[in-house]
C-alpha positions in Angstrom: -13.8 -92.5 23.0 -16.6 -91.9 20.6 -18.6 -90.3 23.3 -15.7 -87.8 24.0 -15.4 -87.0 20.3 -19.0 -86.3 20.0 -19.0 -84.0 23.1 -16.0 -82.0 21.7 -17.8 -81.5 18.4 -20.9 -80.3 20.1 -19.0 -77.8 22.2 -17.2 -76.5 19.1 -20.5 -75.9 17.4 -22.2 -74.3 20.4 -19.4 -71.9 21.4 -19.8 -69.4 18.5 -23.5 -69.3 19.0 -23.1 -68.5 22.6 -20.7 -65.8 21.9 -23.0 -64.2 19.4 -25.8 -64.2 21.9 -23.7 -62.7 24.7 -22.1 -59.4 23.4 -20.7 -58.7 26.9 -18.7 -61.8 26.7 -17.4 -60.8 23.3 -16.4 -57.4 24.5 -14.6 -58.9 27.5 -12.7 -61.2 25.2 -11.7 -58.4 22.9 -10.6 -56.3 25.9 -8.5 -59.1 27.2 -6.9 -59.5 23.8 -6.1 -55.8 23.7 -4.7 -55.9 27.2 -2.5 -58.8 26.2 -1.2 -56.8 23.2 -0.5 -53.7 25.3 1.7 -55.8 27.7 3.9 -56.9 24.8 7.5 -55.6 25.0 8.2 -54.2 21.5 11.7 -53.1 22.5 12.8 -56.7 22.5 11.6 -57.4 19.0 14.1 -57.5 16.2 12.8 -55.6 13.2 16.1 -55.8 11.3 15.1 -59.3 10.0 12.0 -57.9 8.3 12.1 -57.7 4.5 11.1 -54.1 3.7 12.1 -54.4 0.1 8.7 -55.9 -0.7 6.8 -53.0 0.8 5.6 -50.2 -1.5 6.7 -46.9 -0.2 6.2 -44.9 -3.3 3.9 -41.8 -3.3 3.0 -42.0 -7.0 -0.7 -42.2 -7.7 -2.1 -45.5 -8.6 -3.5 -44.0 -11.8 -0.7 -42.1 -13.7 -1.3 -38.4 -14.4 -1.1 -37.7 -18.1 1.5 -35.1 -19.3 -0.3 -31.8 -20.2 -0.3 -31.0 -23.9 0.3 -27.6 -25.5 -3.5 -27.4 -26.0 -4.1 -28.0 -22.3 -1.6 -25.3 -21.2 -3.2 -22.8 -23.7 -6.6 -23.5 -22.3 -5.5 -23.1 -18.7 -3.5 -19.9 -19.3 -5.1 -17.9 -22.1 -3.3 -14.7 -23.3 -4.7 -11.7 -21.5 -5.0 -8.5 -23.5 -4.5 -5.1 -22.1 -8.2 -4.4 -22.4 -8.8 -7.3 -20.0 -6.0 -6.4 -17.6 -7.1 -2.8 -17.2 -10.5 -1.3 -17.0 -11.5 0.4 -20.2 -14.0 2.7 -18.5 -12.2 5.9 -17.2 -12.8 7.0 -13.6 -12.2 10.2 -11.8 -10.8 11.2 -8.4 -10.3 14.5 -6.6 -8.4 14.8 -3.3 -8.3 18.0 -1.4 -5.3 17.0 0.7 -5.0 20.3 2.6 -7.6 23.0 3.2 -6.4 24.7 6.3 -6.1 27.9 8.2 -4.1 29.5 11.0 -3.9 32.6 13.2 -0.6 33.9 14.5 1.1 37.2 15.3 2.0 37.8 11.7 -1.7 37.5 10.8 -4.2 34.8 9.8 -3.8 32.7 6.7 -5.0 29.9 4.6 -3.4 27.2 2.4 -4.7 24.6 0.0 -3.4 21.6 -1.9 -5.4 19.4 -4.2 -4.6 16.5 -6.6 -7.1 15.0 -9.0 -7.1 12.8 -12.0 -9.3 11.3 -14.7 -8.5 8.2 -16.7 -7.5 4.6 -16.3 -4.7 2.6 -14.8 -2.2 3.5 -17.5 -3.1 6.9 -18.9 -4.4 9.7 -16.8 -5.1 13.4 -17.1 -4.0 15.1 -13.8 -4.8 18.4 -12.1 -2.6 19.7 -9.3 -2.8 23.0 -7.4 -1.5 24.5 -4.2 -1.2 28.0 -2.7 -1.0 30.1 0.4 -2.4 33.4 1.6 -1.6 35.4 4.7 -2.6 38.8 5.9 -5.0 39.3 3.0 -2.2 38.8 0.4 -1.5 35.8 -1.8 2.1 34.6 -1.3 1.9 31.7 -3.8 -0.6 30.1 -6.1 -0.1 27.7 -9.0 -2.0 25.1 -11.0 -0.7 22.2 -13.2 -2.4 20.3 -15.9 -0.5 17.1 -16.6 -0.6 13.9 -18.6 0.4 10.8 -16.5 1.7 7.5 -17.9 2.2 4.6 -15.5 5.7 3.0 -16.0 5.3 0.4 -13.2 2.7 -0.6 -10.7 4.1 2.1 -8.3 5.5 4.9 -10.5 4.1 7.4 -13.0 5.7 9.8 -15.4 3.9 13.2 -15.7 4.3 16.0 -18.2 2.3 19.1 -19.0 2.1 22.8 -18.1 2.2 24.8 -14.9 0.6 28.3 -14.5 1.9 30.5 -11.7 -0.4 33.2 -10.4 1.7 34.5 -7.6 4.1 35.9 -6.5 4.9 38.3 -9.3 3.2 38.4 -12.7 1.5 35.3 -14.1 3.9 32.9 -15.8 3.5 29.6 -17.7 6.1 26.9 -17.6 6.5 23.4 -19.0 6.5 20.6 -16.4 7.9 17.1 -16.4 8.4 14.8 -13.4 7.9 11.5 -11.7 5.7 10.5 -8.7 4.8 7.3 -6.9 5.2 5.1 -3.9 8.7 4.3 -2.8 9.6 1.3 -0.6 8.2 1.4 2.9 5.2 3.3 1.5 6.8 6.8 1.2 4.9 8.9 -1.3 7.4 10.9 -3.4 7.1 13.5 -6.2 9.8 15.3 -8.1 8.8 17.8 -10.8 11.0 20.1 -12.9 9.6 23.3 -14.5 11.2 25.1 -17.5 10.2 28.5 -18.8 11.7 31.0 -21.3 15.5 31.5 -21.4 17.3 30.0 -18.4 14.2 30.0 -16.2 13.9 26.7 -14.4 12.7 25.4 -11.1 12.4 22.1 -9.2 9.9 21.0 -6.5 10.5 17.9 -4.3 7.7 16.5 -2.1 7.5 13.6 0.2 5.0 12.3 2.8 4.2 9.2 4.8 0.9 7.9 6.1 1.1 6.3 9.6 -2.0 4.5 10.8 -2.3 4.9 14.6 -5.7 3.2 14.5 -8.4 2.5 11.9 -9.4 6.2 12.1 -6.5 8.2 13.6 -3.8 8.8 11.0 -0.5 10.8 11.4 1.0 12.3 8.3 4.4 13.9 8.2 5.2 15.9 5.1 8.3 17.7 3.6 8.7 20.0 0.6 11.7 21.8 -1.0 11.8 24.3 -3.8 14.8 25.1 -6.0 15.3 27.7 -8.8 18.0 28.0 -11.5 18.3 31.8 -11.4 17.5 34.9 -9.3 14.2 36.5 -9.8 13.3 39.1 -7.1 9.7 39.5 -8.4 9.0 35.8 -7.6 11.2 35.6 -4.5 13.5 33.1 -6.2 17.2 33.4 -5.3 18.8 30.7 -7.3 19.5 27.4 -5.6 17.5 26.2 -2.6 14.8 28.8 -2.1 12.6 27.3 0.6 11.9 24.2 2.6 9.0 23.2 4.9 8.3 20.3 7.2 4.9 19.6 8.6 3.0 17.1 10.8 -0.7 16.6 10.7 -3.0 14.3 12.8 -6.4 13.6 11.3 -9.5 11.7 12.4 -11.4 10.0 9.6 -15.1 10.5 10.3 -15.5 8.5 7.1 -12.9 7.4 4.5 -13.9 10.5 2.4 -13.9 13.2 5.1 -11.3 13.9 7.9 -10.7 17.0 10.0 -7.1 17.5 11.2 -4.8 19.5 13.4 -1.2 20.1 12.6 2.1 22.0 12.8 4.3 23.3 10.0 7.6 25.0 9.9 8.9 26.9 6.8 12.2 28.5 6.1 13.6 30.5 3.1 17.3 30.5 2.2 19.9 32.7 0.5 18.7 35.5 -1.7 15.1 34.2 -1.4 15.3 34.9 2.4 16.7 38.4 1.6 13.8 39.1 -0.7 11.3 38.0 1.9 12.8 40.2 4.6 12.8 43.1 2.2 9.0 42.8 1.9 8.7 42.9 5.7 8.1 39.2 6.2 10.1 36.7 8.3 12.4 34.3 6.5 11.4 31.5 8.8 8.3 30.7 10.9 6.2 28.0 12.5 2.4 27.8 12.8 -0.3 25.5 14.1 -3.0 24.8 11.6 -6.5 23.3 11.5 -8.1 22.0 8.4 -10.1 19.5 6.4 -9.1 16.6 4.1 -11.7 15.1 1.8 -12.0 13.4 -1.6 -14.7 12.5 -4.0 
């Protein structure tokens, strides 16, 4: 009996040493244990008898987060002054949106439109001009000097003066309007002009920039001009005087420079059309144009 007890004690002491010296045996035992576990049928186990009330399911951190004080909030969100939100240094920008020419049966012609500004994000001094020549005669030409004040991130109020050079004698009018970016990225502009007496006019413009690729850009454009009274010298008939719609496709050689091809249709209405025909011109017409668009 004593001999058997001594042999059992020796085997108990030698077995761990043998397992440590034989890693293969250890791995085999572990694998066998894993196989035994994988063969267990967990579907027959009753988990409803387990006491889950003692388990900690909370997601709260072990170390409580202190409640921020008023000093902490002030340090994290300091008051930002206007001088910090908007650049104090004024910048300038001049865009020649249309500098184009055409050649048709009625004669060759040229047209231009430019828009520039100097200032910051809120206050700007603006310069706008557009005009048209055909057959060696200037049909329209004007320039506007405006003060612009941003009233939202997308809209700006403008006010200033407009100088008309043609048609008719030169004339100065006061100008006030609004311009900006409407939903779906339509660029809109509406400007009213008031002169002496009952002389008044309104110009509406809209355009959209459609990116066909990173360099090819399609730009539809519409414009309408209204006047409050009849003035044969300026071709104004009272009401809707003229409307035009155009489509231009440009290729941006660089972001600053882009040649383009386009098509434009223009029509005059009412007494304005009658004045135009009296001068030997057509009240409506279409033309293909080629031009340049650049900015600096």
